[in-house]
Steps between C-alpha positions, in 0.01 A plus 500: 500500500381533149214729599737764573769472247460766232500339161745646242421563129739230378781743437678491844779228518772391730570697807228756428237234498644349813492817683157562389389165635702541825337841545154369438552214753617736771219748420244209513593459862426858580216612293231262674611667829487859385185545728714410808769756385232752470375423863844519644573823295187669623573394859854642462390810339226572766622385838883507539643791697559703182179400335163685443330368816777379741396227719737296716258199544415465137838568367633194696351290216731650238808307594346157532325544168800595293741250687262207532178518313607635154797262452284197607236602254749529228660170579152336534401630159827380323456158672139474396584583126754210501320227692152609596397508863775259620752730335353801665528345846858401465593821347354680803688281744819559316446878471471518889864367521617773262311767700654389833850467350535874432390841629377648170167444311562174302306555185769371274586219717132390505499523111804259496415252760128468456489370155819285562341329808191433295683362211703261712165380662361449163776271412477310829122463449569369140709222661299413798142513372513207270669291782268599782272224626122558495385655825837661571480782266430779774755368745775487243400807331493705830829362621675552171385860495572561861854353487585678178361828644715471805815445291429786272422732807846410631669556158320838480624587849858413465536547126273726297435759774878580564573500121225759446642709778838464350382619173354799675837571670673478160265753355553720780882493466457583141277801575756626747773464245310713243425761777871517594601529144268790432300295231172552665272494195637153409362368827157440333671212307513315836193659670225445251567122429537435867163681570314291255630191676343624815836610653397866522426524875837320590707742269313812617492446873819288513724703275374839372309629810799454736721689256216776470472536879862583525480763222171638620679565836778684341316696227125482592401296206627196297452362151534145629145521621393560131669226305286185580166685599478723184130435371588649161626192317217279607242763394647525162499123472134453602415775264667320207321172601172699495547619155708231330516190720338167456112541481467255803696755721369853374193506707698436817768772434295817611423347845867395528611862421280632793638234731854565391536872456226623752528219756871437467487113450764430257453122507190539290690561180760213557280238324466717202872505443523120567241444210720706267849481630632727227319793669761493772697710261240770531519490885880530486478784253236673707665457841846632355327787361332581838841466682683720258233762519517495879879546483479784262251689703652437835196376661442229764260386769518522869410142575364181318162553359274223617312389314678614174199715389511836351328632807766344727768664271350849536478463859873408533621771257672784678412861405648607172533153360150433363581596135794290471325208666196522288698552182712177585186299557312608182809472278556166628148399423521661153813307409368168655179546299664576157746208533227244626251623242758433219597151647127393542428613141786293370380194685126571474256212471178600324299196611189574683587297807788314655328171437463591119872579490590177659278311260653693195862420641412125540357490141803656358740268681284189389527612139856559509564141629293341225 
């Protein structure tokens, strides 16, 4: 995993360093697969019924990609980082169990069970390899992987999948409680971290959209359609990474902005937050600003914008609501940008590349131990 863990400057200690390392490991499973996310995002933006070029046949690939392909790729990558090709294979097998064990996209489940299964297999191989008779390496190696993979697929099916679903349900209950208490801007404290953990679709379509449908039937619009899908916070975050983020990521930020803000694929910015976990504060601040602005101006959308692009938002905005909608989007972007820019400047690494930063960090640790 070391290739994707952002090195610090030697000043981060304790839980901050642990969070940074964890975020780097999670992002390391996603970043190599960004191309697959872009392919899925373009397919979604173009061909779903509310897309730019609706096509029933081509849009039938959207579901299998997000439910099956993307989680398996993430699990595969995590397993490969832990134990090479054998780790990648067992991680893919285990991820299938997580996928089948629930009815929501299991990105987080894949991030958990993929590396875990690969790590266990690595330990098993360390025990078996020295004891394997010559000529039986392939037989024992394949059976140890197959049996371990089967067990982890079962564990994923009966354990991790339902646990992830339970987490989603708990978040949904918390969101409903904030709605009932009239503390809607605080909803971003739950929404934004959940989005980055790839629970965005479950929360939007499983919790917010049903509430929004009821409100839209009564009032012709609902703010519930705007909470999770607001492209403003992500726009501000990516702009901050473009100007103040690690040099390794700056070149990718403009393209991500286009895919996120114009294409509506919010998943594109999640790895950026995982790499710099402190920027979740910027997302929360931006999201809360957007919700507060929407409340103050009394605006709403008539249905869920899908995908969550600025174009879809404009299409779902009822007459007379455009000013408040745009104001909320761009104020959210401005607040997210300012907070993220400040946080990135505080943690900025001036090394020319990620590899140089890692070498610098390793040298500092070696010097400290002497």
